[in-house]
Backbone bond lengths (Angstrom), bond angles and torsions (degrees), N, CA, C in turn:
res aa  C-N    CA-C-N  psi(-1)  N-CA   C-N-CA  omega(-1)  CA-C   N-CA-C  phi
1 X - - - 1.492 - - 1.491 110.68 -
2 X 1.369 110.83 147.97 1.470 118.84 -178.81 1.559 106.08 -99.71
3 X 1.235 114.86 122.24 1.546 120.82 -179.77 1.526 109.13 -114.11
4 X 1.312 112.60 127.23 1.419 124.77 171.61 1.570 112.40 -105.43
5 X 1.409 112.99 129.61 1.428 119.19 -177.58 1.514 108.29 -121.70
6 X 1.235 114.86 128.53 1.555 119.02 -176.99 1.554 101.53 -115.45
7 X 1.278 116.23 122.69 1.549 123.47 176.44 1.574 108.41 -113.67
8 X 1.262 117.20 122.52 1.336 123.21 -176.86 1.572 117.04 -119.80
9 X 1.293 115.08 13.06 1.493 124.39 -176.64 1.516 111.79 -129.31
10 X 1.323 115.86 163.24 1.457 119.90 171.24 1.547 108.71 -118.23
11 X 1.260 114.77 18.97 1.516 120.90 174.63 1.489 108.05 -68.64
12 X 1.367 117.42 119.28 1.551 119.81 -173.65 1.397 116.20 -50.40
13 X 1.390 119.98 -48.67 1.501 122.42 -169.67 1.476 106.12 -68.56
14 X 1.287 121.28 -43.90 1.462 125.71 -175.98 1.519 108.30 -62.99
15 X 1.357 120.78 -49.00 1.488 122.02 -177.55 1.485 106.78 -65.52
16 X 1.355 118.68 -46.01 1.455 119.37 178.32 1.509 115.38 -51.79
17 X 1.372 114.58 -43.91 1.452 117.53 -175.78 1.583 108.58 -74.08
18 X 1.395 115.93 -32.09 1.396 116.02 -179.04 1.571 108.68 -64.33
19 X 1.258 114.48 -41.18 1.527 118.67 -175.85 1.559 107.17 -75.72
20 X 1.306 122.81 -29.90 1.411 129.21 178.16 1.512 105.54 -63.52
21 X 1.352 118.94 -45.86 1.442 127.89 173.02 1.530 111.67 -56.41
22 X 1.317 115.55 -48.96 1.456 119.14 176.91 1.513 114.40 -59.72
23 X 1.359 116.43 -45.08 1.454 120.14 178.70 1.475 109.12 -59.17
24 X 1.339 117.44 -45.74 1.486 123.56 -175.66 1.495 107.60 -62.54
25 X 1.277 118.15 -40.82 1.518 124.18 -178.95 1.552 109.11 -59.89
26 X 1.465 114.28 -49.54 1.348 121.74 -176.16 1.574 109.75 -61.62
27 X 1.305 114.89 -46.94 1.500 121.08 178.55 1.524 113.18 -58.09
28 X 1.380 112.64 -28.03 1.499 115.99 -177.36 1.606 110.71 -88.53
29 X 1.355 115.24 6.23 1.444 121.69 174.45 1.522 113.27 97.25
30 X 1.289 118.96 2.68 1.487 119.84 179.31 1.440 111.48 -83.77
31 X 1.363 116.10 168.06 1.468 121.79 171.82 1.518 106.33 -97.55
32 X 1.288 117.37 140.64 1.508 118.82 178.93 1.476 109.79 -140.91
33 X 1.350 112.15 136.08 1.516 120.07 178.03 1.505 110.08 -131.37
34 X 1.245 121.66 132.93 1.417 128.93 178.68 1.556 110.48 -104.44
35 X 1.275 113.22 136.89 1.522 120.08 173.59 1.557 106.25 -120.93
36 X 1.348 114.75 120.74 1.447 119.27 -179.87 1.572 107.68 -95.23
37 X 1.343 118.81 132.29 1.380 122.76 -179.96 1.487 108.80 -140.43
38 X 1.272 120.87 163.64 1.514 128.98 -178.99 1.466 103.94 49.69
39 X 1.358 116.18 -131.21 1.516 121.07 -173.10 1.578 109.42 -71.00
40 X 1.280 117.75 -11.53 1.496 122.38 176.86 1.499 114.42 -56.52
41 X 1.402 114.43 -29.39 1.472 120.34 178.95 1.504 110.99 -64.34
42 X 1.320 117.66 -16.43 1.506 119.39 -179.18 1.514 113.51 -86.69
43 X 1.376 118.27 11.12 1.441 123.48 -177.95 1.464 115.18 -47.62
44 X 1.397 116.55 -36.94 1.474 119.58 -174.43 1.489 112.13 -73.36
45 X 1.351 119.54 -6.63 1.490 122.24 179.49 1.386 113.85 -104.99
46 X 1.338 119.85 -5.54 1.455 121.54 179.69 1.442 111.85 -69.53
47 X 1.362 114.67 122.39 1.462 127.93 172.00 1.438 112.14 -118.14
48 X 1.284 117.20 119.04 1.475 122.78 176.90 1.480 114.75 -149.81
49 X 1.280 121.46 127.97 1.447 123.25 -176.58 1.535 112.27 -65.22
50 X 1.304 118.07 -39.40 1.408 121.14 -179.57 1.504 117.29 -79.36
51 X 1.392 115.15 -34.77 1.482 119.48 -176.09 1.541 106.45 -118.05
52 X 1.399 118.32 99.44 1.327 124.54 -173.40 1.553 106.72 -81.73
53 X 1.287 116.46 85.63 1.495 117.86 -176.28 1.534 110.43 -70.07
54 X 1.296 117.34 -37.88 1.525 120.87 -179.80 1.540 109.43 -58.27
55 X 1.294 116.97 -43.63 1.489 119.56 179.64 1.581 110.12 -63.11
56 X 1.280 118.93 -40.38 1.436 123.31 -178.24 1.570 108.93 -72.29
57 X 1.345 119.31 -42.65 1.465 116.86 174.08 1.455 114.83 -63.80
58 X 1.371 118.50 -36.95 1.513 119.86 177.67 1.486 109.21 -66.44
59 X 1.366 119.00 -40.51 1.401 122.06 178.90 1.511 112.03 -62.07
60 X 1.418 114.44 -39.01 1.504 118.49 178.28 1.570 110.50 -63.48
61 X 1.303 115.69 -44.08 1.402 119.72 176.93 1.528 113.17 -61.81
62 X 1.370 117.13 -46.40 1.354 126.13 -179.85 1.573 113.12 -55.85
63 X 1.331 112.10 -33.69 1.494 120.55 -176.47 1.486 110.50 -89.59
64 X 1.423 118.29 10.56 1.424 123.94 177.89 1.484 118.24 75.94
65 X 1.439 112.96 29.54 1.416 121.07 174.17 1.584 106.77 -82.91
66 X 1.306 115.33 154.35 1.468 119.96 -179.62 1.523 107.49 -115.20
67 X 1.394 118.39 137.15 1.291 128.25 178.55 1.504 115.17 -115.79
68 X 1.290 121.68 124.55 1.449 121.74 174.54 1.538 110.74 -123.28
69 X 1.321 117.76 153.73 1.471 121.48 -178.25 1.473 113.65 -134.76
70 X 1.349 116.03 138.69 1.501 116.55 -179.49 1.437 110.08 -65.06
71 X 1.327 113.28 125.17 1.531 123.03 -179.17 1.482 110.15 -65.35
72 X 1.302 121.44 -40.39 1.471 126.89 -179.94 1.572 109.01 -61.99
73 X 1.315 115.59 -42.91 1.506 118.72 -179.79 1.473 113.05 -71.31
74 X 1.383 117.73 -34.07 1.447 122.22 168.44 1.488 112.90 -57.85
75 X 1.389 113.64 -54.03 1.495 114.28 -173.86 1.493 109.28 -65.44
76 X 1.317 119.66 -37.85 1.484 118.74 177.05 1.540 116.26 -55.68
77 X 1.315 113.75 -18.06 1.487 122.24 177.03 1.501 110.22 -105.48
78 X 1.250 118.30 11.69 1.522 124.87 -176.91 1.534 109.75 50.82
79 X 1.373 112.02 49.35 1.494 118.84 -179.12 1.572 107.78 -119.88
80 X 1.337 112.20 159.67 1.481 117.41 176.71 1.517 106.01 -114.50
81 X 1.284 114.76 168.25 1.399 119.01 172.18 1.451 116.18 -70.43
82 X 1.354 118.35 158.75 1.476 122.18 178.98 1.479 108.61 -144.36
83 X 1.337 117.73 -173.63 1.453 116.61 176.36 1.533 108.96 -71.59
84 X 1.294 121.35 -22.13 1.475 122.32 177.48 1.549 108.65 -87.25
85 X 1.287 117.53 -34.28 1.430 123.14 -179.83 1.531 113.49 -124.06
86 X 1.368 119.64 68.50 1.417 116.16 -179.14 1.611 108.69 -74.33
87 X 1.317 109.70 146.82 1.486 115.72 -173.76 1.491 108.25 -69.81
88 X 1.427 114.13 133.17 1.437 118.03 -178.45 1.572 104.38 -140.04
89 X 1.295 118.29 -174.63 1.512 124.18 -173.96 1.560 109.34 -132.51
90 X 1.319 111.06 167.89 1.475 113.73 170.30 1.464 116.59 -58.62
91 X 1.320 115.23 -31.55 1.513 117.85 172.54 1.570 112.67 -59.83
92 X 1.295 114.99 -32.92 1.428 121.28 179.65 1.607 107.35 -70.92
93 X 1.314 118.23 -41.27 1.402 122.85 176.63 1.482 110.04 -61.81
94 X 1.367 116.72 -48.04 1.489 120.30 175.65 1.468 112.16 -52.25
95 X 1.358 113.51 -49.89 1.475 115.77 177.89 1.604 116.71 -60.50
96 X 1.318 112.53 -34.94 1.474 114.30 173.24 1.520 111.00 -62.85
97 X 1.279 118.68 -44.13 1.399 122.74 -178.64 1.569 112.54 -64.44
98 X 1.313 112.84 -44.18 1.510 119.78 178.64 1.510 113.04 -66.12
99 X 1.293 118.90 -34.57 1.561 120.47 -176.96 1.480 112.18 -91.40
100 X 1.444 118.68 -10.43 1.415 117.73 178.37 1.462 118.20 -85.97
101 X 1.337 116.83 144.87 1.483 120.88 174.96 1.542 110.28 -71.96
102 X 1.352 112.96 -37.01 1.474 123.61 177.73 1.581 115.39 -142.97
103 X 1.271 110.77 139.50 1.471 113.95 179.85 1.514 108.16 -121.81
104 X 1.362 114.98 136.54 1.454 121.16 179.83 1.436 106.11 -120.98
105 X 1.237 120.81 143.22 1.471 128.88 171.80 1.536 109.66 -110.95
106 X 1.394 112.97 141.58 1.383 119.31 177.11 1.527 105.84 -131.29
107 X 1.314 119.29 124.00 1.508 121.10 -178.42 1.415 111.12 129.44
């Protein structure tokens, strides 16, 4: 199954759980792709002792998950793309929705 995950928050527990779900999906043999939008593009800056978001995003990438990030949302925060937040477009989000069997939103 192809799973699309849309994250629109920078709230540590929510982002942590979204990526935990993504990792679990990948380990179960599914394909998973994350699209970061709104405050979700700030995922690389989340620091929290209880919810280790970096560990989960690293695990997601290590397990062959793909992460995309809204370029407009990045630019509005004077940010550039990175390996965690590569610059993407609404067309990429549409493609994620069209190709996914299921789409979940967090945030």
